[in-house]
C-alpha positions as CSV (number, residue, x, y, z in Angstrom):
1,X,-145.1,22.4,41.5
2,X,-147.5,19.9,40.0
3,X,-147.6,20.0,36.2
4,X,-150.6,19.0,34.7
5,X,-150.2,18.0,30.7
6,X,-153.9,18.5,29.6
7,X,-157.1,20.0,31.3
8,X,-160.5,19.5,29.9
9,X,-163.4,21.7,31.3
10,X,-167.0,20.4,31.3
11,X,-169.4,23.3,31.0
12,X,-172.9,23.8,31.6
13,X,-175.6,25.3,29.1
14,X,-174.5,28.9,30.1
15,X,-170.9,28.0,29.4
16,X,-169.8,28.0,33.0
17,X,-167.2,25.8,34.2
18,X,-168.6,22.9,36.4
19,X,-166.2,20.2,36.4
20,X,-162.3,19.5,35.4
21,X,-161.1,16.4,33.8
22,X,-157.3,15.7,33.9
23,X,-155.6,12.3,32.7
24,X,-155.3,9.6,35.8
25,X,-151.3,10.0,35.9
26,X,-151.4,13.8,36.6
27,X,-154.3,13.1,39.4
28,X,-152.1,10.5,40.7
29,X,-149.3,12.7,40.8
30,X,-151.1,15.4,42.6
31,X,-152.5,12.9,45.2
32,X,-148.8,11.9,45.6
33,X,-147.7,15.2,46.3
34,X,-150.5,16.0,48.5
35,X,-149.8,13.0,50.7
36,X,-146.0,14.1,51.0
37,X,-147.1,17.5,51.9
38,X,-149.3,16.1,54.6
39,X,-146.6,14.0,56.1
40,X,-144.4,17.0,56.2
41,X,-146.9,19.0,57.9
42,X,-147.4,16.2,60.6
43,X,-143.8,15.9,61.1
44,X,-143.2,19.7,61.6
45,X,-146.1,19.9,64.0
46,X,-144.7,17.0,66.0
47,X,-141.3,18.8,66.2
48,X,-142.5,21.8,67.2
49,X,-144.6,20.0,70.0
50,X,-141.4,18.1,70.9
51,X,-139.2,21.3,71.0
52,X,-142.1,23.1,73.1
53,X,-142.0,20.3,75.8
54,X,-138.1,20.5,75.9
55,X,-138.3,24.0,76.5
56,X,-140.7,23.6,79.3
57,X,-138.5,20.9,80.9
58,X,-135.5,23.2,80.7
59,X,-137.8,26.0,82.4
60,X,-138.9,23.6,85.1
61,X,-142.6,24.1,84.1
62,X,-142.8,20.1,83.1
63,X,-140.8,17.3,84.6
64,X,-138.8,15.1,82.1
65,X,-138.2,11.5,81.9
66,X,-135.0,9.8,81.6
67,X,-134.5,7.8,78.2
68,X,-134.8,4.2,80.3
69,X,-138.2,5.2,81.5
70,X,-139.3,6.5,78.0
71,X,-138.3,3.1,76.7
72,X,-139.8,1.3,79.1
73,X,-143.2,2.9,78.4
74,X,-143.1,1.6,74.7
């Protein structure tokens, strides 16, 4: 959970909240947390794809590569 120390709202003439203001340190913490979450989701997706490919190779639905061939492609 991200803690925000203070939130200020900018309201219009009808007292409807239009904008939010937070201090820059809180904003940077939110951005850093968001980037970490994005990275975790990307890693999870790549792992899921990798395990799916392994399952396809094991079921003979896809041809696998040797480790040497894999390294040679890099």
